[in-house]
C-alpha positions in Angstrom: 11.6 -0.4 -3.5 8.3 1.1 -5.3 8.9 4.6 -3.4 12.4 4.5 -4.9 11.2 3.6 -8.3 8.5 6.4 -8.1 11.1 9.0 -6.7 13.5 8.1 -9.8 10.5 8.7 -12.1 9.8 5.4 -13.1 6.4 4.1 -13.6 5.3 1.7 -11.3 1.7 -0.5 -11.5 -0.3 -0.5 -8.2 -3.0 -2.5 -9.7 -3.9 -5.4 -7.6 -3.2 -4.5 -3.9 -6.4 -4.0 -3.2 -7.4 -8.0 -2.7 -4.5 -8.7 -0.7 -4.6 -5.9 1.4 -8.4 -6.5 2.0 -7.7 -9.7 2.7 -5.1 -8.9 5.3 -7.2 -6.4 7.2 -10.0 -9.2 7.2 -7.7 -11.8 8.7 -6.3 -9.2 11.3 -10.2 -9.1 12.6 -9.8 -13.0 13.4 -6.8 -12.3 15.7 -7.2 -12.3 19.4 -7.5 -9.1 20.9 -3.8 -8.7 22.0 -2.5 -9.7 18.8 -5.4 -7.4 16.8 -4.2 -4.5 18.9 -0.4 -5.4 17.5 -1.2 -5.7 13.9 -3.4 -2.2 14.1 -0.2 -0.6 14.4 1.6 -2.1 11.5 -1.5 -1.9 9.4 -1.5 1.9 10.0 2.2 2.1 9.1 1.3 0.1 5.9 -1.3 2.6 5.1 0.7 5.6 5.5 3.3 4.0 3.1 0.9 3.2 0.5 -0.7 6.9 0.6 2.7 8.4 0.4 3.5 5.9 -2.9 0.1 6.7 -4.2 1.2 10.3 -3.6 4.5 9.8 -5.4 3.0 7.8 -8.4 0.1 10.4 -8.6 3.0 13.4 -9.0 4.7 11.3 -11.9 4.6 13.1 -14.8 2.6 10.8 -16.9 0.4 9.8 -13.9 0.0 6.1 -12.6 0.9 3.1 -15.1 -2.0 2.0 -16.6 -2.9 -1.9 -15.7 -2.3 -4.5 -18.3 
């Protein structure tokens, strides 16, 4: 949804994603090895989506929305 909003020129606020994403990564380290390997694929896909979203937001005329 955020990607569609950014593609439509709408400003979105990505502030606050660091903490839950960091927690998700940290918790994935506690998984059994087979589940951790499966989670790695999911986390890489999430990283690629977030990188694309960050680029779309950065390319908006006014830049990213400011927090708050």
